[in-house]
C-alpha positions as CSV (number, residue, x, y, z in Angstrom):
1,X,0.0,0.0,0.0
2,X,1.4,3.4,-1.0
3,X,0.5,7.0,-1.3
4,X,0.5,8.1,-4.9
5,X,0.5,11.8,-5.8
6,X,1.7,14.1,-8.6
7,X,1.1,17.3,-10.4
8,X,-2.1,15.9,-11.9
9,X,-2.9,13.3,-9.2
10,X,-4.7,14.0,-6.0
11,X,-2.9,12.2,-3.1
12,X,-4.5,8.8,-2.9
13,X,-4.0,5.4,-1.3
14,X,-3.1,2.8,-3.9
15,X,-2.5,-0.9,-3.6
16,X,0.3,-2.1,-5.8
17,X,1.3,-5.7,-6.5
18,X,4.7,-7.0,-7.5
19,X,3.7,-6.8,-11.2
20,X,3.1,-3.1,-10.9
21,X,-0.7,-3.4,-11.2
22,X,-2.5,-0.7,-9.2
23,X,-5.8,-0.4,-7.5
24,X,-7.0,2.9,-6.1
25,X,-8.3,2.5,-2.5
26,X,-9.2,6.1,-1.4
27,X,-8.4,9.7,-2.0
28,X,-6.8,11.7,0.8
29,X,-7.4,15.3,1.9
30,X,-4.6,17.7,2.5
31,X,-2.0,15.1,3.4
32,X,0.5,16.0,6.0
33,X,3.4,14.3,4.3
34,X,6.0,13.0,6.8
35,X,7.1,10.3,4.4
36,X,5.3,7.7,6.5
37,X,2.3,5.4,6.0
38,X,1.3,2.9,8.7
39,X,-0.6,-0.3,7.9
40,X,-1.5,-3.1,10.3
41,X,-4.1,-5.7,9.4
42,X,-7.1,-4.1,7.9
43,X,-6.4,-0.5,9.0
44,X,-4.1,2.2,7.7
45,X,-3.5,5.6,9.4
46,X,-2.0,8.9,8.2
47,X,-2.2,12.7,9.1
48,X,-4.0,15.5,7.3
49,X,-4.1,19.2,7.7
50,X,-7.3,20.8,8.9
51,X,-8.3,24.5,9.3
52,X,-10.6,26.5,11.5
53,X,-13.6,27.7,9.5
54,X,-13.2,31.3,10.8
55,X,-9.5,31.8,11.5
56,X,-7.7,31.1,8.3
57,X,-4.2,30.9,10.0
58,X,-5.3,28.6,12.8
59,X,-4.5,25.2,11.5
60,X,-4.4,21.6,12.8
61,X,-3.0,18.2,12.0
62,X,-5.5,15.4,12.6
63,X,-5.2,11.6,12.4
64,X,-7.2,9.9,9.7
65,X,-7.8,6.1,9.3
66,X,-9.2,3.8,6.6
67,X,-10.8,0.4,7.4
68,X,-10.6,-2.0,4.5
69,X,-13.6,-4.0,5.8
70,X,-15.8,-0.9,6.0
71,X,-14.3,1.0,3.1
72,X,-14.6,4.3,4.9
73,X,-12.2,7.1,6.0
74,X,-12.7,8.2,9.6
75,X,-11.3,11.2,11.5
76,X,-9.8,9.8,14.7
77,X,-8.8,13.2,16.3
78,X,-10.1,16.7,16.0
79,X,-8.4,20.1,16.5
80,X,-5.1,18.4,17.3
81,X,-1.5,18.9,16.1
82,X,-0.4,15.3,15.6
83,X,1.9,14.1,12.8
84,X,3.7,10.9,11.7
85,X,1.2,8.4,13.1
86,X,2.2,4.7,13.4
87,X,-0.1,1.8,14.3
88,X,1.0,-0.8,16.9
89,X,1.5,-4.4,15.9
90,X,-2.0,-5.4,17.1
91,X,-3.6,-2.2,15.6
92,X,-5.0,-1.1,19.0
93,X,-2.8,2.0,19.5
94,X,-1.5,4.9,17.5
95,X,1.9,6.4,18.1
96,X,2.4,10.0,16.9
97,X,4.3,13.3,17.5
98,X,2.5,16.2,19.1
99,X,3.7,19.8,18.4
100,X,2.3,22.5,20.6
101,X,2.1,26.2,19.7
102,X,4.9,26.8,22.2
103,X,7.1,24.5,20.1
104,X,7.1,21.7,22.7
105,X,7.4,18.2,21.2
106,X,6.0,15.0,22.7
107,X,5.6,11.4,21.8
108,X,1.9,10.5,22.3
109,X,0.1,7.2,22.3
110,X,-3.6,7.2,21.3
111,X,-6.4,4.7,21.3
112,X,-6.8,3.7,17.7
113,X,-10.6,3.8,17.8
114,X,-11.5,6.8,20.0
115,X,-8.3,8.9,19.6
116,X,-8.1,9.3,23.4
117,X,-4.6,10.0,24.8
118,X,-3.4,6.9,26.6
119,X,0.1,8.1,27.4
120,X,2.7,10.8,26.8
121,X,6.3,9.8,26.9
122,X,8.8,12.2,28.5
123,X,11.0,14.4,26.2
124,X,13.1,16.3,28.8
125,X,15.5,17.9,26.2
126,X,12.5,18.9,24.0
127,X,14.2,17.3,21.0
128,X,12.3,17.4,17.7
129,X,10.9,13.9,17.1
130,X,10.9,12.4,13.6
131,X,9.6,9.2,12.1
132,X,8.5,7.3,15.2
133,X,7.7,3.6,14.7
134,X,6.7,0.7,16.8
135,X,9.0,-2.3,17.1
136,X,7.9,-5.8,17.3
137,X,8.4,-5.7,21.0
138,X,6.1,-2.7,21.4
139,X,9.0,-0.3,21.9
140,X,9.4,3.0,20.0
141,X,12.3,3.8,17.7
142,X,12.6,7.3,16.3
143,X,14.9,10.0,15.1
144,X,15.6,12.9,17.5
145,X,17.0,16.3,16.4
146,X,18.7,18.6,18.9
147,X,21.2,21.4,18.4
148,X,21.6,20.5,14.7
149,X,22.5,16.8,15.4
150,X,20.4,13.7,14.9
151,X,20.3,10.5,16.8
152,X,18.3,7.3,16.6
153,X,16.8,6.2,19.9
154,X,14.7,3.3,21.3
155,X,12.2,4.0,24.1
156,X,10.1,1.6,26.1
157,X,6.6,2.4,27.4
158,X,8.1,3.3,30.8
159,X,10.1,6.1,29.2
160,X,13.5,4.4,29.4
161,X,15.5,5.6,26.4
162,X,18.5,4.0,24.7
163,X,20.6,5.7,22.0
164,X,21.1,3.3,19.1
165,X,23.1,5.7,16.9
166,X,24.8,8.6,18.7
167,X,24.5,12.3,17.8
168,X,25.5,12.9,14.2
169,X,25.4,15.7,11.7
170,X,24.3,13.3,8.9
171,X,20.7,13.3,7.9
172,X,19.3,10.2,9.6
173,X,15.7,9.3,8.7
174,X,13.1,6.6,8.7
175,X,14.5,4.1,11.2
176,X,13.0,0.5,11.4
177,X,14.2,-1.9,14.0
178,X,13.9,-5.6,13.3
179,X,15.6,-7.7,16.1
180,X,19.3,-6.8,15.9
181,X,19.1,-4.9,12.7
182,X,18.4,-1.2,12.5
183,X,17.4,0.0,9.0
184,X,17.5,3.7,8.1
185,X,18.3,6.0,5.2
186,X,21.0,8.7,5.2
187,X,22.5,11.1,2.6
188,X,26.0,11.1,4.1
189,X,27.5,9.9,0.8
190,X,25.9,12.7,-1.3
191,X,22.8,10.7,-2.3
192,X,20.3,9.0,0.0
193,X,21.2,5.4,0.7
194,X,19.4,2.8,2.9
195,X,21.8,1.3,5.5
196,X,21.5,-1.4,8.1
197,X,23.2,-1.1,11.5
198,X,23.8,-4.3,13.4
199,X,23.5,-3.4,17.1
200,X,25.5,-6.4,18.4
201,X,28.6,-5.8,16.3
202,X,28.0,-2.0,15.9
203,X,28.8,-2.3,12.2
204,X,27.0,-0.5,9.3
205,X,26.3,-2.0,5.9
206,X,25.1,-0.4,2.7
207,X,21.8,-2.0,1.6
208,X,20.9,0.0,-1.6
209,X,22.9,1.5,-4.4
210,X,20.6,3.6,-6.5
211,X,21.8,6.2,-9.0
212,X,19.8,9.1,-7.6
213,X,18.8,7.7,-4.1
214,X,16.7,5.3,-2.1
215,X,14.3,6.5,0.5
216,X,11.6,5.4,3.0
217,X,12.5,1.7,3.8
218,X,9.8,-0.7,4.8
219,X,10.4,-4.3,5.8
220,X,7.9,-7.1,5.0
221,X,6.2,-9.0,7.9
222,X,8.5,-12.0,7.5
223,X,11.5,-9.8,7.5
224,X,12.7,-11.1,4.1
225,X,11.9,-8.2,1.7
226,X,12.8,-4.6,1.6
227,X,10.4,-2.1,-0.1
228,X,11.5,1.5,-0.7
229,X,11.3,4.6,-2.9
230,X,13.7,4.6,-5.8
231,X,14.2,8.2,-6.9
232,X,14.4,8.7,-10.7
233,X,14.3,11.5,-13.2
234,X,10.5,10.9,-13.4
235,X,9.9,11.0,-9.7
236,X,9.8,8.3,-7.0
237,X,9.2,4.7,-8.1
238,X,8.4,1.7,-5.9
239,X,11.2,-0.8,-5.6
240,X,11.7,-4.0,-3.6
241,X,14.4,-6.6,-3.1
242,X,15.1,-9.8,-1.2
243,X,17.4,-9.1,1.7
244,X,18.9,-12.6,1.7
245,X,20.1,-12.1,-1.9
246,X,21.9,-8.9,-1.3
247,X,25.7,-8.7,-0.9
248,X,25.9,-5.9,1.5
249,X,29.2,-4.0,1.9
250,X,30.4,-2.8,5.3
251,X,30.9,1.0,5.3
252,X,32.1,3.5,7.8
253,X,31.0,6.9,6.4
254,X,32.4,10.1,7.8
255,X,30.6,13.4,8.1
256,X,29.2,14.7,4.8
257,X,30.4,17.8,3.0
258,X,28.2,20.9,3.5
259,X,28.1,21.8,-0.2
260,X,25.8,24.8,0.3
261,X,28.3,26.4,2.7
262,X,31.2,26.1,0.3
263,X,29.0,27.5,-2.5
264,X,27.9,30.4,-0.4
265,X,31.4,31.4,0.6
266,X,32.5,31.2,-3.1
267,X,29.7,33.4,-4.3
268,X,29.4,35.9,-1.4
269,X,33.0,35.6,-0.2
270,X,31.8,35.3,3.4
271,X,29.5,33.2,5.6
272,X,26.3,35.2,5.6
273,X,24.7,32.9,8.2
274,X,27.1,34.0,10.9
275,X,26.0,37.6,10.4
276,X,22.4,36.9,11.5
277,X,21.8,38.6,14.8
278,X,20.6,36.6,17.8
279,X,18.1,38.5,19.9
280,X,15.5,37.5,22.4
281,X,12.3,39.5,22.4
282,X,10.0,40.1,25.4
283,X,6.5,38.6,25.2
284,X,3.8,41.1,26.2
285,X,0.0,41.1,26.0
286,X,-1.5,42.9,23.1
287,X,-5.0,44.5,23.4
288,X,-7.5,43.4,20.8
289,X,-8.9,46.9,20.8
290,X,-5.7,48.6,19.9
291,X,-7.2,49.9,16.6
292,X,-5.0,52.9,16.1
293,X,-1.8,50.9,15.8
294,X,-1.6,51.5,12.0
295,X,0.3,48.9,10.0
296,X,-0.4,50.1,6.5
297,X,-2.3,53.1,5.0
298,X,-2.5,54.9,1.7
299,X,-4.5,56.2,-1.2
300,X,-7.0,53.8,-2.8
301,X,-8.3,53.9,-6.3
302,X,-10.5,51.0,-7.5
303,X,-13.7,50.3,-9.5
304,X,-16.7,48.0,-9.2
305,X,-19.0,47.6,-12.1
306,X,-19.7,51.2,-13.4
307,X,-18.6,52.9,-10.2
308,X,-15.2,54.4,-9.6
309,X,-13.9,54.8,-6.0
310,X,-11.0,57.1,-4.8
311,X,-10.1,57.6,-1.2
312,X,-7.9,56.5,1.7
313,X,-7.6,53.1,3.5
314,X,-5.7,51.8,6.5
315,X,-5.2,48.5,8.3
316,X,-4.0,47.8,11.8
317,X,-1.0,45.7,12.9
318,X,-2.9,42.4,13.3
319,X,-5.1,42.9,10.2
320,X,-8.2,42.7,12.3
321,X,-9.5,46.2,11.6
322,X,-9.6,48.0,8.2
323,X,-11.2,51.3,7.4
324,X,-11.6,53.0,4.1
325,X,-13.5,56.0,2.8
326,X,-13.6,58.6,0.1
327,X,-15.4,59.7,-3.1
328,X,-17.4,57.6,-5.6
329,X,-18.6,58.3,-9.1
330,X,-21.2,56.3,-11.1
331,X,-20.5,56.6,-14.8
332,X,-23.9,55.4,-16.0
333,X,-25.9,57.8,-13.9
334,X,-23.2,60.5,-13.8
335,X,-23.7,61.0,-10.1
336,X,-21.2,61.3,-7.3
337,X,-21.2,60.5,-3.6
338,X,-19.2,59.5,-0.6
339,X,-18.6,56.2,1.2
340,X,-17.2,54.7,4.4
341,X,-16.3,51.1,5.1
342,X,-15.4,49.5,8.4
343,X,-14.4,45.8,8.9
344,X,-13.8,44.7,12.5
345,X,-12.6,41.1,12.6
346,X,-11.3,40.6,16.2
347,X,-14.0,38.3,17.3
348,X,-15.6,35.1,15.8
349,X,-18.5,36.9,14.1
350,X,-17.0,39.6,11.8
351,X,-18.6,43.1,11.9
352,X,-18.8,44.8,8.5
353,X,-20.4,48.3,8.3
354,X,-20.8,50.3,5.1
355,X,-22.2,53.8,4.7
356,X,-23.1,55.3,1.3
357,X,-24.3,58.9,0.6
358,X,-25.0,59.3,-3.1
359,X,-27.7,60.6,-5.5
360,X,-29.7,58.7,-8.1
361,X,-30.6,60.2,-11.5
362,X,-34.0,59.2,-13.0
363,X,-36.0,60.3,-16.1
364,X,-39.8,60.7,-16.2
365,X,-41.5,61.1,-19.6
366,X,-45.0,62.9,-19.7
367,X,-47.1,63.9,-22.7
368,X,-50.4,65.7,-23.2
369,X,-51.9,63.2,-25.6
370,X,-55.0,61.1,-24.8
371,X,-54.9,58.8,-22.9
372,X,-52.8,60.6,-20.3
373,X,-49.7,58.8,-19.0
374,X,-50.8,59.5,-15.4
375,X,-54.5,59.4,-14.5
376,X,-55.5,60.7,-11.0
377,X,-57.8,58.4,-9.2
378,X,-60.5,59.1,-6.7
């Protein structure tokens, strides 16, 4: 099961067999792409973006699920900020990452049916959590990013954490733990390659050798086959191989070259990133009724239908209040007037007030011939 998307393809769940034959399962909404799709038994879960119907910049990331028996998509959580969901081996729990507006990151375990929070695992360093997955022993393996370095860790449900791969500047991603073997992909060589790290011997082996890169490893239930994304000039393609038939080479890669840094110094002759000032700003309360804190103002000239408008407009700092006013002229009736518009959007119902003061020009034709155009009644 894969997510298929493209310039002319809405993101959709597609079942693909080894012959390349495809069957569309369901269309997704605004998919929150973490490079992950979790399938266990008859259920698959993923994350989608959702938005508040009133506040356009207030967004969420909710968990969606699809049941193959029912053939329906369900929304498991509402008004949440969850991403990268992963189903437990028995399909009863969902593991995901929660990001708060204060930029606090947590590993959260949910009930797969109700979406109720069952447990939050400690994250004392507030490291950014990426690609969490369940192991076959109901432990959690994930990538943690802190201070520009990544590590792969394993955590049990009591919160005990073990570092499997120590802090590194290489771009570690998509870890999968199968017994003693830790699979992941990294771009340390210049292109993304899938590696396997044997925990017992602490040796790393190269699994894939694709021309442009291999991403997003997934291991079959029997542990014999590897499925991954093969990046080509025409986009990502699905690839698989039998692990027992691979002749894997032991590697010991060193830190990758930061090509963008060398290019920037060659072009700008200096490291521009070191010139960015570091400053901490105080957090203070801001009144919703501070309407006179003008952010933008200026002359306005526009038209609507046969009416021309010229005047002034202004908007406050938070874009919650806008006022405009000026002169209007209707070309059909050749009349002029004045107008004032006020839009107050601080609260859930928006308040829009518009005042118009203008004249209308009409024509009335009368003649003296019988019958008269206007006849007085009793």
